[in-house]
PDB file with SEQRES, HELIX, SHEET and CRYST1 records, atoms N, CA, C and O in Angstrom:
SEQRES   1 A   49  UNK UNK UNK UNK UNK UNK UNK UNK UNK UNK UNK UNK UNK          
SEQRES   2 A   49  UNK UNK UNK UNK UNK UNK UNK UNK UNK UNK UNK UNK UNK          
SEQRES   3 A   49  UNK UNK UNK UNK UNK UNK UNK UNK UNK UNK UNK UNK UNK          
SEQRES   4 A   49  UNK UNK UNK UNK UNK UNK UNK UNK UNK UNK                      
HELIX    1 AA1 UNK A    2  UNK A    9  1                                   8    
HELIX    2 AA2 UNK A   14  UNK A   22  1                                   9    
CRYST1    1.000    1.000    1.000  90.00  90.00  90.00 P 1           1          
ATOM      1  N   UNK A   1       5.529 -18.297  16.563  1.00  0.00           N  
ATOM      2  CA  UNK A   1       4.758 -18.222  15.372  1.00  0.00           C  
ATOM      3  C   UNK A   1       4.433 -16.821  15.000  1.00  0.00           C  
ATOM      4  O   UNK A   1       4.489 -16.475  13.820  1.00  0.00           O  
ATOM      5  N   UNK A   2       4.106 -16.023  15.918  1.00  0.00           N  
ATOM      6  CA  UNK A   2       3.692 -14.619  15.650  1.00  0.00           C  
ATOM      7  C   UNK A   2       4.890 -13.888  14.975  1.00  0.00           C  
ATOM      8  O   UNK A   2       4.716 -13.009  14.132  1.00  0.00           O  
ATOM      9  N   UNK A   3       6.065 -14.286  15.377  1.00  0.00           N  
ATOM     10  CA  UNK A   3       7.267 -13.547  14.815  1.00  0.00           C  
ATOM     11  C   UNK A   3       7.373 -13.839  13.384  1.00  0.00           C  
ATOM     12  O   UNK A   3       7.731 -12.907  12.663  1.00  0.00           O  
ATOM     13  N   UNK A   4       7.114 -15.019  12.831  1.00  0.00           N  
ATOM     14  CA  UNK A   4       7.122 -15.306  11.425  1.00  0.00           C  
ATOM     15  C   UNK A   4       6.028 -14.630  10.721  1.00  0.00           C  
ATOM     16  O   UNK A   4       6.243 -14.119   9.622  1.00  0.00           O  
ATOM     17  N   UNK A   5       4.821 -14.587  11.291  1.00  0.00           N  
ATOM     18  CA  UNK A   5       3.713 -13.814  10.690  1.00  0.00           C  
ATOM     19  C   UNK A   5       4.130 -12.295  10.535  1.00  0.00           C  
ATOM     20  O   UNK A   5       3.980 -11.695   9.471  1.00  0.00           O  
ATOM     21  N   UNK A   6       4.614 -11.773  11.563  1.00  0.00           N  
ATOM     22  CA  UNK A   6       5.047 -10.324  11.531  1.00  0.00           C  
ATOM     23  C   UNK A   6       6.058 -10.100  10.487  1.00  0.00           C  
ATOM     24  O   UNK A   6       6.031  -9.084   9.792  1.00  0.00           O  
ATOM     25  N   UNK A   7       7.017 -11.087  10.346  1.00  0.00           N  
ATOM     26  CA  UNK A   7       8.044 -10.914   9.294  1.00  0.00           C  
ATOM     27  C   UNK A   7       7.429 -11.067   7.891  1.00  0.00           C  
ATOM     28  O   UNK A   7       7.842 -10.325   7.001  1.00  0.00           O  
ATOM     29  N   UNK A   8       6.552 -11.898   7.652  1.00  0.00           N  
ATOM     30  CA  UNK A   8       5.893 -11.994   6.320  1.00  0.00           C  
ATOM     31  C   UNK A   8       5.005 -10.836   6.064  1.00  0.00           C  
ATOM     32  O   UNK A   8       4.857 -10.388   4.928  1.00  0.00           O  
ATOM     33  N   UNK A   9       4.380 -10.318   7.165  1.00  0.00           N  
ATOM     34  CA  UNK A   9       3.487  -9.098   6.993  1.00  0.00           C  
ATOM     35  C   UNK A   9       4.263  -7.867   6.613  1.00  0.00           C  
ATOM     36  O   UNK A   9       3.698  -6.949   6.019  1.00  0.00           O  
ATOM     37  N   UNK A  10       5.507  -7.814   6.924  1.00  0.00           N  
ATOM     38  CA  UNK A  10       6.385  -6.630   6.507  1.00  0.00           C  
ATOM     39  C   UNK A  10       6.587  -6.595   5.072  1.00  0.00           C  
ATOM     40  O   UNK A  10       6.928  -5.527   4.563  1.00  0.00           O  
ATOM     41  N   UNK A  11       6.417  -7.651   4.338  1.00  0.00           N  
ATOM     42  CA  UNK A  11       6.616  -7.712   2.860  1.00  0.00           C  
ATOM     43  C   UNK A  11       5.376  -7.358   2.066  1.00  0.00           C  
ATOM     44  O   UNK A  11       5.448  -7.056   0.875  1.00  0.00           O  
ATOM     45  N   UNK A  12       4.180  -7.401   2.775  1.00  0.00           N  
ATOM     46  CA  UNK A  12       2.870  -7.092   2.140  1.00  0.00           C  
ATOM     47  C   UNK A  12       2.450  -5.603   2.271  1.00  0.00           C  
ATOM     48  O   UNK A  12       2.568  -5.060   3.369  1.00  0.00           O  
ATOM     49  N   UNK A  13       2.002  -4.969   1.286  1.00  0.00           N  
ATOM     50  CA  UNK A  13       1.623  -3.574   1.440  1.00  0.00           C  
ATOM     51  C   UNK A  13       0.433  -3.486   2.474  1.00  0.00           C  
ATOM     52  O   UNK A  13      -0.409  -4.379   2.572  1.00  0.00           O  
ATOM     53  N   UNK A  14       0.432  -2.362   3.219  1.00  0.00           N  
ATOM     54  CA  UNK A  14      -0.562  -2.122   4.280  1.00  0.00           C  
ATOM     55  C   UNK A  14      -2.011  -2.186   3.659  1.00  0.00           C  
ATOM     56  O   UNK A  14      -2.918  -2.658   4.345  1.00  0.00           O  
ATOM     57  N   UNK A  15      -2.246  -1.751   2.453  1.00  0.00           N  
ATOM     58  CA  UNK A  15      -3.546  -1.687   1.922  1.00  0.00           C  
ATOM     59  C   UNK A  15      -4.098  -3.166   1.788  1.00  0.00           C  
ATOM     60  O   UNK A  15      -5.281  -3.393   2.038  1.00  0.00           O  
ATOM     61  N   UNK A  16      -3.303  -4.085   1.424  1.00  0.00           N  
ATOM     62  CA  UNK A  16      -3.667  -5.502   1.212  1.00  0.00           C  
ATOM     63  C   UNK A  16      -3.817  -6.036   2.608  1.00  0.00           C  
ATOM     64  O   UNK A  16      -4.828  -6.705   2.820  1.00  0.00           O  
ATOM     65  N   UNK A  17      -2.971  -5.846   3.593  1.00  0.00           N  
ATOM     66  CA  UNK A  17      -3.080  -6.330   4.912  1.00  0.00           C  
ATOM     67  C   UNK A  17      -4.416  -5.906   5.537  1.00  0.00           C  
ATOM     68  O   UNK A  17      -5.134  -6.715   6.123  1.00  0.00           O  
ATOM     69  N   UNK A  18      -4.716  -4.645   5.395  1.00  0.00           N  
ATOM     70  CA  UNK A  18      -6.017  -4.183   5.890  1.00  0.00           C  
ATOM     71  C   UNK A  18      -7.192  -4.875   5.249  1.00  0.00           C  
ATOM     72  O   UNK A  18      -8.167  -5.192   5.930  1.00  0.00           O  
ATOM     73  N   UNK A  19      -7.124  -5.120   3.934  1.00  0.00           N  
ATOM     74  CA  UNK A  19      -8.264  -5.743   3.270  1.00  0.00           C  
ATOM     75  C   UNK A  19      -8.433  -7.136   3.724  1.00  0.00           C  
ATOM     76  O   UNK A  19      -9.559  -7.586   3.934  1.00  0.00           O  
ATOM     77  N   UNK A  20      -7.297  -7.881   3.895  1.00  0.00           N  
ATOM     78  CA  UNK A  20      -7.355  -9.295   4.343  1.00  0.00           C  
ATOM     79  C   UNK A  20      -7.809  -9.409   5.781  1.00  0.00           C  
ATOM     80  O   UNK A  20      -8.405 -10.415   6.168  1.00  0.00           O  
ATOM     81  N   UNK A  21      -7.530  -8.369   6.594  1.00  0.00           N  
ATOM     82  CA  UNK A  21      -7.865  -8.312   7.957  1.00  0.00           C  
ATOM     83  C   UNK A  21      -9.512  -8.152   8.077  1.00  0.00           C  
ATOM     84  O   UNK A  21     -10.180  -8.837   8.852  1.00  0.00           O  
ATOM     85  N   UNK A  22     -10.022  -7.228   7.266  1.00  0.00           N  
ATOM     86  CA  UNK A  22     -11.478  -6.865   7.309  1.00  0.00           C  
ATOM     87  C   UNK A  22     -12.222  -7.959   6.633  1.00  0.00           C  
ATOM     88  O   UNK A  22     -13.299  -8.312   7.115  1.00  0.00           O  
ATOM     89  N   UNK A  23     -11.721  -8.573   5.485  1.00  0.00           N  
ATOM     90  CA  UNK A  23     -12.467  -9.602   4.740  1.00  0.00           C  
ATOM     91  C   UNK A  23     -11.599 -10.695   4.415  1.00  0.00           C  
ATOM     92  O   UNK A  23     -11.022 -10.638   3.329  1.00  0.00           O  
ATOM     93  N   UNK A  24     -11.389 -11.751   5.218  1.00  0.00           N  
ATOM     94  CA  UNK A  24     -10.435 -12.750   4.965  1.00  0.00           C  
ATOM     95  C   UNK A  24     -10.838 -13.746   3.836  1.00  0.00           C  
ATOM     96  O   UNK A  24     -10.048 -14.607   3.451  1.00  0.00           O  
ATOM     97  N   UNK A  25     -12.031 -13.613   3.342  1.00  0.00           N  
ATOM     98  CA  UNK A  25     -12.393 -14.464   2.173  1.00  0.00           C  
ATOM     99  C   UNK A  25     -11.576 -14.314   0.875  1.00  0.00           C  
ATOM    100  O   UNK A  25     -11.183 -13.207   0.506  1.00  0.00           O  
ATOM    101  N   UNK A  26     -11.343 -15.381   0.229  1.00  0.00           N  
ATOM    102  CA  UNK A  26     -10.498 -15.301  -0.968  1.00  0.00           C  
ATOM    103  C   UNK A  26     -11.157 -14.344  -1.999  1.00  0.00           C  
ATOM    104  O   UNK A  26     -12.379 -14.215  -2.065  1.00  0.00           O  
ATOM    105  N   UNK A  27     -10.284 -13.678  -2.801  1.00  0.00           N  
ATOM    106  CA  UNK A  27     -10.785 -12.737  -3.832  1.00  0.00           C  
ATOM    107  C   UNK A  27     -11.166 -13.701  -5.068  1.00  0.00           C  
ATOM    108  O   UNK A  27     -10.370 -14.499  -5.563  1.00  0.00           O  
ATOM    109  N   UNK A  28     -12.376 -13.532  -5.459  1.00  0.00           N  
ATOM    110  CA  UNK A  28     -12.892 -14.366  -6.659  1.00  0.00           C  
ATOM    111  C   UNK A  28     -12.842 -13.506  -7.975  1.00  0.00           C  
ATOM    112  O   UNK A  28     -12.607 -14.025  -9.066  1.00  0.00           O  
ATOM    113  N   UNK A  29     -13.064 -12.221  -7.819  1.00  0.00           N  
ATOM    114  CA  UNK A  29     -13.153 -11.413  -9.047  1.00  0.00           C  
ATOM    115  C   UNK A  29     -12.355 -10.114  -8.746  1.00  0.00           C  
ATOM    116  O   UNK A  29     -12.114  -9.786  -7.584  1.00  0.00           O  
ATOM    117  N   UNK A  30     -11.965  -9.411  -9.770  1.00  0.00           N  
ATOM    118  CA  UNK A  30     -11.214  -8.114  -9.573  1.00  0.00           C  
ATOM    119  C   UNK A  30     -12.126  -7.104  -8.877  1.00  0.00           C  
ATOM    120  O   UNK A  30     -13.343  -7.085  -9.060  1.00  0.00           O  
ATOM    121  N   UNK A  31     -11.469  -6.264  -8.067  1.00  0.00           N  
ATOM    122  CA  UNK A  31     -12.183  -5.244  -7.299  1.00  0.00           C  
ATOM    123  C   UNK A  31     -11.378  -3.977  -7.362  1.00  0.00           C  
ATOM    124  O   UNK A  31     -10.207  -3.993  -7.742  1.00  0.00           O  
ATOM    125  N   UNK A  32     -12.004  -2.869  -6.989  1.00  0.00           N  
ATOM    126  CA  UNK A  32     -11.202  -1.576  -6.887  1.00  0.00           C  
ATOM    127  C   UNK A  32     -11.540  -0.957  -5.522  1.00  0.00           C  
ATOM    128  O   UNK A  32     -12.626  -1.173  -4.986  1.00  0.00           O  
ATOM    129  N   UNK A  33     -10.612  -0.199  -4.982  1.00  0.00           N  
ATOM    130  CA  UNK A  33     -10.895   0.647  -3.882  1.00  0.00           C  
ATOM    131  C   UNK A  33     -10.353   1.981  -4.060  1.00  0.00           C  
ATOM    132  O   UNK A  33      -9.323   2.172  -4.706  1.00  0.00           O  
ATOM    133  N   UNK A  34     -11.037   2.941  -3.489  1.00  0.00           N  
ATOM    134  CA  UNK A  34     -10.626   4.372  -3.612  1.00  0.00           C  
ATOM    135  C   UNK A  34     -10.047   4.901  -2.293  1.00  0.00           C  
ATOM    136  O   UNK A  34     -10.579   4.567  -1.234  1.00  0.00           O  
ATOM    137  N   UNK A  35      -8.996   5.698  -2.313  1.00  0.00           N  
ATOM    138  CA  UNK A  35      -8.453   6.301  -1.190  1.00  0.00           C  
ATOM    139  C   UNK A  35      -7.875   7.571  -1.587  1.00  0.00           C  
ATOM    140  O   UNK A  35      -7.523   7.814  -2.742  1.00  0.00           O  
ATOM    141  N   UNK A  36      -7.776   8.434  -0.540  1.00  0.00           N  
ATOM    142  CA  UNK A  36      -7.199   9.724  -0.813  1.00  0.00           C  
ATOM    143  C   UNK A  36      -5.701   9.687  -0.933  1.00  0.00           C  
ATOM    144  O   UNK A  36      -5.048   8.969  -0.176  1.00  0.00           O  
ATOM    145  N   UNK A  37      -5.134  10.423  -1.845  1.00  0.00           N  
ATOM    146  CA  UNK A  37      -3.714  10.523  -2.000  1.00  0.00           C  
ATOM    147  C   UNK A  37      -3.293  11.936  -2.479  1.00  0.00           C  
ATOM    148  O   UNK A  37      -4.054  12.743  -3.014  1.00  0.00           O  
ATOM    149  N   UNK A  38      -2.017  12.121  -2.223  1.00  0.00           N  
ATOM    150  CA  UNK A  38      -1.441  13.418  -2.716  1.00  0.00           C  
ATOM    151  C   UNK A  38      -0.137  13.196  -3.370  1.00  0.00           C  
ATOM    152  O   UNK A  38       0.634  12.320  -2.979  1.00  0.00           O  
ATOM    153  N   UNK A  39       0.112  13.967  -4.347  1.00  0.00           N  
ATOM    154  CA  UNK A  39       1.453  13.917  -5.020  1.00  0.00           C  
ATOM    155  C   UNK A  39       2.050  15.261  -4.957  1.00  0.00           C  
ATOM    156  O   UNK A  39       1.393  16.264  -5.235  1.00  0.00           O  
ATOM    157  N   UNK A  40       3.330  15.301  -4.583  1.00  0.00           N  
ATOM    158  CA  UNK A  40       4.062  16.535  -4.514  1.00  0.00           C  
ATOM    159  C   UNK A  40       5.098  16.589  -5.564  1.00  0.00           C  
ATOM    160  O   UNK A  40       6.028  15.783  -5.514  1.00  0.00           O  
ATOM    161  N   UNK A  41       5.025  17.477  -6.525  1.00  0.00           N  
ATOM    162  CA  UNK A  41       5.997  17.673  -7.545  1.00  0.00           C  
ATOM    163  C   UNK A  41       6.761  19.040  -7.420  1.00  0.00           C  
ATOM    164  O   UNK A  41       6.291  20.074  -7.895  1.00  0.00           O  
ATOM    165  N   UNK A  42       7.941  18.994  -6.770  1.00  0.00           N  
ATOM    166  CA  UNK A  42       8.547  20.272  -6.641  1.00  0.00           C  
ATOM    167  C   UNK A  42       9.259  20.687  -7.931  1.00  0.00           C  
ATOM    168  O   UNK A  42       9.674  19.874  -8.757  1.00  0.00           O  
ATOM    169  N   UNK A  43       9.372  22.048  -8.043  1.00  0.00           N  
ATOM    170  CA  UNK A  43      10.029  22.566  -9.231  1.00  0.00           C  
ATOM    171  C   UNK A  43      11.237  23.309  -8.801  1.00  0.00           C  
ATOM    172  O   UNK A  43      11.176  24.071  -7.836  1.00  0.00           O  
ATOM    173  N   UNK A  44      12.354  23.122  -9.482  1.00  0.00           N  
ATOM    174  CA  UNK A  44      13.616  23.788  -9.103  1.00  0.00           C  
ATOM    175  C   UNK A  44      13.974  24.821 -10.181  1.00  0.00           C  
ATOM    176  O   UNK A  44      13.823  24.522 -11.365  1.00  0.00           O  
ATOM    177  N   UNK A  45      14.445  26.028  -9.817  1.00  0.00           N  
ATOM    178  CA  UNK A  45      14.796  27.017 -10.871  1.00  0.00           C  
ATOM    179  C   UNK A  45      15.969  26.498 -11.592  1.00  0.00           C  
ATOM    180  O   UNK A  45      16.755  25.750 -11.012  1.00  0.00           O  
ATOM    181  N   UNK A  46      16.138  26.843 -12.812  1.00  0.00           N  
ATOM    182  CA  UNK A  46      17.281  26.409 -13.607  1.00  0.00           C  
ATOM    183  C   UNK A  46      18.615  27.092 -13.036  1.00  0.00           C  
ATOM    184  O   UNK A  46      18.635  28.272 -12.689  1.00  0.00           O  
ATOM    185  N   UNK A  47      19.646  26.304 -12.976  1.00  0.00           N  
ATOM    186  CA  UNK A  47      20.880  26.777 -12.407  1.00  0.00           C  
ATOM    187  C   UNK A  47      21.536  27.784 -13.399  1.00  0.00           C  
ATOM    188  O   UNK A  47      21.374  27.648 -14.611  1.00  0.00           O  
ATOM    189  N   UNK A  48      22.240  28.745 -12.899  1.00  0.00           N  
ATOM    190  CA  UNK A  48      22.884  29.723 -13.881  1.00  0.00           C  
ATOM    191  C   UNK A  48      24.009  29.025 -14.625  1.00  0.00           C  
ATOM    192  O   UNK A  48      24.615  28.103 -14.080  1.00  0.00           O  
ATOM    193  N   UNK A  49      24.315  29.441 -15.875  1.00  0.00           N  
ATOM    194  CA  UNK A  49      25.324  28.791 -16.712  1.00  0.00           C  
ATOM    195  C   UNK A  49      26.652  29.001 -16.124  1.00  0.00           C  
ATOM    196  O   UNK A  49      27.651  28.534 -16.672  1.00  0.00           O  
TER     197      UNK A  49                                                      
END                                                                             
């Protein structure tokens, strides 16, 4: 049985898995959570003609 749970868990984002693990009650209303994130936007020099 744990194998099928692990398989299903692989399709669910980690953020949702952590939330369900900490509070297994059903979600009744919308909620928000904040977490730190970083975005990396590299710039490349224009290639010569």
